[in-house]
C-alpha positions as CSV (number, residue, x, y, z in Angstrom):
1,M,33.5,47.7,69.0
2,I,34.3,45.1,65.8
3,N,37.7,44.6,67.3
4,L,36.1,43.5,70.5
5,I,33.9,41.3,68.5
6,V,36.8,39.8,66.5
7,A,38.4,39.0,69.8
8,I,35.5,37.3,71.2
9,V,35.1,35.1,68.2
10,T,38.5,34.4,68.1
11,L,38.9,33.6,71.8
12,I,35.8,31.4,71.2
13,C,37.1,29.8,68.2
14,G,40.0,28.9,70.0
15,L,38.7,27.1,72.5
16,A,36.3,25.0,70.6
17,D,37.2,21.4,69.7
18,P,39.4,21.0,66.3
19,P,37.2,19.8,63.7
20,A,37.1,16.1,63.2
21,P,39.5,14.7,61.0
22,P,37.9,13.5,57.4
23,V,37.7,9.7,57.1
24,T,38.1,9.1,53.5
25,Q,37.7,5.9,51.5
26,L,40.0,3.9,49.7
27,D,39.1,2.6,46.1
28,P,40.4,0.1,45.5
29,P,41.1,-0.7,49.2
30,R,44.8,-0.7,50.2
31,L,46.3,-4.1,50.4
32,G,43.0,-5.2,49.2
33,F,41.6,-4.9,52.7
34,F,41.8,-1.4,54.2
35,S,39.1,0.8,52.6
36,K,39.3,3.4,55.3
37,H,42.0,6.2,56.0
38,V,42.6,9.0,58.4
39,D,46.0,11.0,57.8
40,N,47.5,12.0,60.6
41,A,50.2,14.5,59.4
42,G,52.0,11.9,57.5
43,I,51.0,8.8,59.5
44,S,48.4,6.7,58.0
45,I,45.5,5.1,60.2
46,L,43.7,2.0,58.5
47,A,40.9,0.3,58.9
48,H,38.6,-2.3,57.2
49,E,35.2,-1.2,55.9
50,C,32.9,-2.6,58.7
51,V,35.2,-0.6,61.5
52,D,33.4,2.6,63.0
53,D,34.5,5.7,61.6
54,A,34.7,6.9,65.4
55,A,37.6,4.5,66.1
56,L,39.7,5.7,63.4
57,R,39.5,9.3,64.8
58,I,40.0,8.3,68.3
59,V,43.5,7.0,67.1
60,H,44.2,10.5,65.6
61,D,43.3,12.3,68.5
62,R,45.7,10.2,70.7
63,L,48.7,10.8,67.9
64,Q,47.9,13.9,68.4
65,M,47.8,14.4,72.0
66,M,51.2,12.5,72.1
67,L,53.4,13.9,69.2
68,E,51.9,17.6,69.3
69,R,55.5,18.4,71.1
70,M,57.3,15.8,69.3
71,P,58.4,17.0,65.7
72,I,61.6,15.3,65.6
73,A,60.1,12.0,66.7
74,R,57.0,12.8,64.3
75,A,59.5,13.4,61.2
76,N,61.3,10.0,62.4
77,L,57.9,7.9,62.7
78,V,56.9,9.3,59.1
79,A,60.6,8.8,57.5
80,A,60.1,5.2,58.5
81,G,56.4,4.5,57.2
82,A,54.7,4.2,60.7
83,E,51.2,3.4,60.5
84,V,48.3,2.5,62.9
85,R,45.8,0.0,61.5
86,V,42.3,-0.8,63.6
87,I,40.9,-4.4,64.5
88,G,37.7,-4.6,63.8
89,R,35.2,-5.9,66.7
90,D,34.3,-8.7,64.7
91,Q,37.7,-9.3,63.4
92,L,40.4,-11.2,64.3
93,V,44.2,-10.3,64.6
94,T,44.9,-13.0,61.8
95,D,42.6,-10.8,59.5
96,M,44.9,-8.2,59.1
97,P,46.9,-9.0,56.0
98,S,50.5,-8.9,57.9
99,M,49.3,-11.4,60.3
100,R,47.3,-13.8,58.0
101,H,50.4,-16.4,58.1
102,W,49.7,-16.9,62.0
103,H,46.4,-18.5,61.8
104,G,45.7,-21.6,63.0
105,R,49.5,-21.6,64.4
106,P,50.8,-21.9,67.9
107,F,52.0,-18.0,69.0
108,D,52.5,-18.5,72.4
109,G,52.9,-21.7,73.8
110,H,49.8,-23.4,72.6
111,A,47.8,-20.0,72.2
112,S,47.0,-18.6,68.8
113,I,47.9,-15.2,68.1
114,D,44.2,-14.5,68.2
115,E,43.8,-15.9,71.6
116,R,46.9,-14.4,72.9
117,G,46.3,-10.5,72.3
118,R,44.3,-7.1,70.8
119,G,47.1,-4.8,70.5
120,F,50.4,-5.2,69.0
121,G,53.1,-2.2,68.9
122,G,55.9,-1.5,66.6
123,L,56.1,0.3,63.4
124,V,52.9,-0.9,62.1
125,T,50.5,-0.9,65.2
126,L,47.6,-2.4,65.7
127,V,44.7,-1.4,68.0
128,S,41.1,-2.9,68.5
129,E,38.1,-0.9,67.5
130,E,36.4,-2.3,71.3
131,S,39.4,-1.0,73.0
132,L,39.2,2.5,71.5
133,L,35.3,2.4,71.5
134,R,35.4,1.0,75.5
135,L,32.9,-1.5,74.6
136,P,31.9,-4.1,77.2
137,T,34.2,-6.6,74.9
138,A,37.4,-5.2,75.4
139,R,39.8,-6.9,76.5
140,H,40.6,-4.8,79.8
141,A,37.6,-4.4,82.1
142,D,38.8,-1.3,83.6
143,Q,39.3,0.3,80.0
144,R,42.9,1.5,80.2
145,D,44.2,3.2,77.1
146,I,46.0,0.6,75.0
147,C,45.7,2.9,72.1
148,V,48.4,5.1,74.2
149,H,50.3,1.8,75.2
150,E,50.6,0.6,71.8
151,A,51.6,4.2,70.0
152,A,54.0,4.9,73.1
153,H,55.9,1.6,71.7
154,M,55.6,3.0,68.4
155,I,57.2,6.4,69.3
156,H,59.7,4.5,71.3
157,L,61.0,2.1,68.9
158,F,61.3,4.5,65.4
159,G,60.5,8.0,66.9
160,L,63.6,8.4,69.4
161,S,67.2,8.0,68.6
162,A,69.7,6.2,70.7
163,D,70.4,8.7,73.5
164,V,66.8,9.2,74.8
165,H,66.9,5.3,74.4
166,E,69.8,5.1,76.9
167,A,67.8,7.6,79.3
168,I,64.8,5.7,79.2
169,N,66.8,2.5,79.9
170,A,69.0,4.2,82.7
171,R,65.7,5.4,84.6
172,F,64.2,1.9,84.3
173,A,67.0,0.3,86.0
174,V,67.2,2.9,88.7
175,A,63.3,2.6,89.1
176,G,63.7,-1.3,89.5
177,D,66.4,-1.0,92.2
178,E,64.1,1.4,93.9
179,G,61.5,-1.4,94.0
180,R,58.9,1.2,92.9
181,W,57.1,-1.1,90.5
182,T,56.9,-4.4,92.3
183,D,55.5,-7.1,90.4
184,A,53.8,-4.1,87.5
185,Y,54.0,-5.0,84.0
186,A,56.1,-1.9,83.7
187,M,59.0,-4.1,85.2
188,T,59.2,-6.3,82.3
189,N,61.8,-4.4,80.4
190,D,62.5,-0.8,79.5
191,H,59.9,-0.6,76.7
192,E,57.5,-1.6,78.9
193,F,58.2,0.6,81.2
194,F,58.1,3.8,78.9
195,A,54.4,2.3,77.3
196,E,52.7,1.6,80.9
197,L,54.0,5.0,82.1
198,S,53.1,6.9,79.0
199,M,49.0,5.6,80.3
200,W,49.6,7.0,83.4
201,Y,51.0,10.2,81.8
202,F,48.4,10.7,79.3
203,G,45.5,10.3,82.1
204,S,45.0,6.6,81.8
205,R,46.6,3.9,83.7
206,G,48.8,0.8,83.5
207,D,48.9,-2.8,85.5
208,F,48.8,-2.1,89.3
209,G,51.3,-5.0,90.1
210,A,51.8,-5.5,94.1
211,I,52.3,-1.4,94.4
212,D,50.6,-0.6,97.5
213,P,48.5,1.2,98.4
214,P,47.0,0.9,95.0
215,P,47.6,3.2,92.1
216,E,45.5,5.9,91.0
217,E,44.3,6.8,87.2
218,G,46.1,9.9,85.7
219,R,49.3,11.9,85.8
220,A,49.0,13.7,88.9
221,W,49.7,10.1,90.6
222,L,52.4,9.2,88.5
223,R,54.1,12.8,89.6
224,R,53.5,12.1,93.4
225,Y,54.8,8.2,93.1
226,D,57.6,8.7,90.6
227,P,58.5,12.0,90.2
228,A,62.0,10.8,88.5
229,S,60.4,9.0,85.9
230,F,57.1,11.5,85.5
231,D,60.1,14.4,84.7
232,L,61.7,12.2,82.0
233,L,58.2,11.6,80.5
234,D,57.5,15.0,80.9
235,S,60.7,16.0,78.9
236,I,60.2,13.6,76.4
237,Y,56.7,14.5,75.4
238,S,57.3,17.6,76.1
239,G,60.3,18.0,73.3
240,R,62.5,19.1,75.8
241,L,64.6,15.7,75.2
242,A,64.0,15.5,71.4
243,G,66.6,13.2,70.3
244,S,67.8,13.1,66.4
245,R,66.8,12.9,63.1
246,I,66.8,9.5,61.9
247,T,66.7,9.4,57.9
248,W,66.5,5.5,56.0
249,R,68.2,5.7,52.7
250,D,66.6,3.8,49.9
251,L,68.9,0.5,49.1
252,V,69.9,-0.3,45.5
253,R,67.5,-2.8,43.6
254,R,69.9,-5.2,42.1
255,P,69.0,-7.4,39.3
256,P,68.5,-11.1,40.1
257,A,71.1,-11.8,37.9
258,D,73.4,-10.2,40.8
259,E,72.6,-13.0,43.3
260,T,74.9,-15.5,41.8
261,R,77.8,-12.8,42.4
262,L,77.6,-11.8,45.7
263,R,78.5,-13.3,49.0
264,S,78.7,-12.2,52.6
265,R,82.1,-11.1,53.7
266,S,83.9,-10.6,56.9
267,A,82.9,-8.1,58.9
268,T,82.1,-6.4,62.2
269,E,79.9,-3.5,61.5
270,R,76.5,-3.9,62.5
271,V,73.3,-1.9,60.2
272,T,70.1,-1.9,60.0
273,I,67.7,-2.6,56.9
274,L,64.3,-1.6,57.0
275,F,62.0,-3.7,54.6
276,V,58.5,-2.6,53.8
277,N,56.1,-4.7,51.8
278,D,53.6,-2.1,50.2
279,T,51.7,-4.8,48.1
280,D,49.0,-7.5,48.8
281,R,51.6,-10.3,48.3
282,D,53.9,-12.3,50.8
283,Y,57.3,-12.4,50.0
284,T,60.3,-14.3,51.7
285,L,63.5,-13.0,52.8
286,H,66.9,-14.9,52.5
287,W,70.8,-13.9,53.6
288,L,73.5,-14.8,51.2
289,D,75.8,-16.7,53.1
290,Y,80.1,-17.2,52.8
291,E,79.2,-19.5,50.0
292,G,76.5,-17.4,48.2
293,L,73.8,-19.8,49.4
294,R,70.3,-18.4,50.4
295,K,69.6,-18.6,54.3
296,P,66.0,-18.2,54.9
297,Y,65.2,-15.7,57.2
298,G,61.3,-15.9,57.2
299,P,58.3,-14.3,55.4
300,L,57.7,-10.8,54.5
301,P,53.9,-10.6,54.5
302,A,51.4,-8.4,52.4
303,G,51.7,-4.9,54.1
304,A,54.3,-5.6,56.6
305,R,57.5,-3.6,57.6
306,L,60.5,-5.2,59.7
307,S,63.7,-4.3,60.5
308,Q,66.8,-6.6,60.2
309,T,70.3,-6.2,62.0
310,T,72.8,-7.6,59.9
311,F,76.3,-6.9,58.8
312,L,77.4,-3.9,56.0
313,T,78.8,-6.9,53.7
314,H,75.8,-9.3,53.9
315,P,73.6,-9.2,51.0
316,W,70.4,-10.2,51.1
317,V,67.7,-11.2,48.8
318,V,63.8,-10.8,48.6
319,V,61.8,-13.5,46.6
320,D,58.3,-13.8,45.9
321,E,55.7,-17.0,46.6
322,A,56.9,-18.3,43.0
323,D,60.6,-17.9,44.3
324,E,61.2,-15.3,41.7
325,V,63.6,-13.0,42.6
326,Y,62.4,-9.3,43.4
327,G,65.9,-7.6,44.2
328,V,69.2,-8.3,45.5
329,Y,70.5,-5.6,48.4
330,E,73.7,-4.7,49.7
331,P,73.4,-3.2,53.1
332,A,73.9,0.3,54.1
333,A,73.7,2.4,57.5
334,F,70.0,2.8,58.3
335,G,69.0,1.0,54.6
336,K,65.5,0.6,53.4
337,V,63.9,-1.5,51.1
338,T,60.4,-1.1,49.7
339,V,58.5,-3.8,47.9
340,S,55.7,-2.1,45.5
341,A,53.9,-3.4,42.8
342,D,54.6,-0.7,40.7
343,A,58.6,-1.3,40.8
344,D,58.5,-4.7,38.7
345,A,60.6,-2.6,35.9
346,G,63.0,-1.2,38.3
347,A,65.5,-3.5,39.3
348,G,68.7,-2.7,38.4
349,T,67.9,1.0,38.9
350,D,69.8,3.2,41.4
351,A,66.9,3.4,43.8
352,D,69.3,5.3,46.3
353,T,67.2,8.7,46.2
354,G,66.8,8.7,50.4
355,T,68.6,12.0,52.1
356,D,71.2,10.3,54.5
357,A,70.8,12.0,57.6
358,D,73.4,11.4,60.0
359,P,73.9,7.7,60.6
360,D,75.9,8.5,63.5
361,T,73.0,10.0,65.3
362,D,71.3,6.6,66.3
363,T,73.2,3.1,66.3
364,D,71.0,1.8,68.7
365,A,69.9,-1.7,68.0
366,D,66.8,-0.5,69.8
367,T,65.1,1.4,66.9
368,D,65.9,-2.1,65.0
369,A,62.0,-2.6,65.9
370,D,59.4,-4.7,63.7
371,T,56.1,-3.3,62.8
372,D,54.4,-6.5,63.0
373,P,55.4,-10.0,64.5
374,D,56.1,-11.3,61.2
375,T,58.8,-14.0,61.7
376,D,57.8,-17.4,60.9
377,P,59.7,-19.8,63.4
378,D,59.6,-22.9,61.2
379,T,61.6,-20.7,57.9
380,D,63.6,-18.7,60.1
381,T,66.5,-21.1,60.8
382,A,69.1,-18.0,61.0
383,A,70.3,-19.4,64.7
384,D,71.0,-23.1,63.5
385,T,72.4,-22.4,59.6
386,D,74.1,-18.8,59.8
387,T,77.3,-20.2,61.0
388,D,80.4,-18.2,60.8
389,P,83.2,-20.1,58.7
390,D,85.5,-17.2,60.1
391,P,84.9,-16.8,63.8
392,D,87.7,-14.1,64.1
393,A,85.8,-11.6,61.6
394,D,83.0,-11.2,64.0
395,T,84.3,-9.6,67.4
396,D,81.5,-8.1,68.2
397,T,80.5,-10.7,70.7
398,D,79.6,-8.6,73.4
399,T,76.6,-7.3,71.5
400,D,75.3,-11.0,71.3
401,A,76.3,-12.2,74.6
402,D,74.3,-9.1,76.2
403,A,71.5,-10.1,74.0
404,G,71.4,-13.7,75.6
405,A,71.4,-12.1,79.1
406,L,68.7,-9.5,78.2
407,A,66.6,-12.5,77.2
408,R,67.1,-14.7,80.0
409,A,66.3,-11.5,82.4
410,R,63.3,-10.5,80.6
411,G,61.6,-14.2,80.5
412,A,62.6,-15.2,77.1
413,S,62.5,-18.6,75.7
414,A,65.6,-20.7,76.3
415,Q,65.7,-21.3,72.6
416,T,66.9,-17.8,72.0
417,R,70.5,-18.1,70.9
418,P,73.0,-15.8,69.8
419,S,72.5,-15.0,66.1
420,R,74.9,-13.1,63.9
421,H,71.6,-11.3,62.5
422,R,69.8,-11.2,65.5
423,P,68.9,-7.6,66.8
424,T,70.4,-6.9,70.3
425,Q,67.0,-6.4,71.7
426,P,65.2,-9.5,72.3
427,A,61.6,-9.6,71.7
428,R,58.7,-8.2,74.5
429,G,55.1,-9.7,74.8
430,G,52.6,-8.2,76.6
431,M,49.7,-8.5,78.7
432,D,46.2,-9.9,78.0
433,A,43.4,-10.9,80.5
434,A,45.7,-13.7,81.9
435,G,48.0,-11.3,83.2
436,P,51.6,-10.5,81.9
437,R,53.4,-13.0,79.8
438,A,56.5,-13.1,77.6
439,A,56.2,-13.9,73.8
440,P,58.3,-16.8,72.5
441,A,61.5,-15.4,72.1
442,A,62.2,-18.5,69.3
443,A,59.7,-17.0,67.0
444,W,60.8,-13.4,67.0
445,R,64.7,-14.1,66.6
446,H,65.0,-10.7,64.4
447,T,62.2,-8.6,65.4
448,T,60.8,-6.6,68.2
449,S,57.2,-6.1,69.0
450,H,54.7,-6.1,71.4
451,T,51.4,-7.4,72.5
452,H,48.2,-6.6,74.5
């Protein structure tokens, strides 16, 4: 009898909902702004004090649902420092520390970033409280699950390795040839394809486009309508197509004096640097050209994470607002630079303590994704100033040419020009109340992000 009672209690407990994750108070607030925090197995969910605790818990539940059977993708996200930050219902996008530099400036044509979107997918993903809580003020009246959409971008860009990217891109191309997603936002590019179909896979819906008859919400419709795409998503989210581990290695932070001794040298090997600003101060990035002169590459705002495609022999400098050098860095495959408030005395020490996973497991520039849309079009003059005095040194012309073709095919601005440090994936825009639109490519020359 006792064993039967224990079995019944165990069964009941197993069927019960898991306990709500604790919302902890951060004192002092992170970045001087985020005072609420929920941990999702290493992925931080952050919000201002004004945000309802329920919104953070909803994000936690979405991540649990999506990553439950994806341990490798989760490990990749944690290693890269993935975060989800909630925009309060009464807050502007530019209230977020990493987005403040966009305040009052045109972002998409004449529209500001506050007018343009309420969700941004990347290594730092932004979602709005009103969307999470399904408030009447949410941008999408149909209450589609924007959190799943933006989290899917984060997973795609930083959780999945090159082989999985290739499988998604291949299915996107075939689905386009089949005409299955006519005029739907899913056909914008392979990243929106994955994010839009992820909403259906997890029980919501994406943009209907001109699909006839009109789609239905939920996984069952996706399975009937596009079985091949459903099978791909199911293989990814079930963990059957798991991909490989991606590990970032900390770069040595060299002292300011090293800037005068370094300059770019000819190279053909492309690598990626992940820049992480864990302070509440703004910094700027500079490439040292072939004469050792600084070429500005835009801001590294407070709390931002962005990645930069570069070459193995091209050094970089991180500079604060007072033009003081924080550190000088020489790239490595999957190199990571973390700017932190407690590291002021660390310049010149060997910070290469990260475990170097197999860098050959992911050389796809699709992982070179920005966490925030944090490039400054006024200071990012790379396409104009990063001139190669030794054109024979850069034999990787196919990559740049392909990037230009992708930009044109995906509706990017004609101002996008091949740049030696621009990643091969042009930036993508998102969908707002006015419908699908492409983000301005000129403002995103070395970043990748997505807006809703």
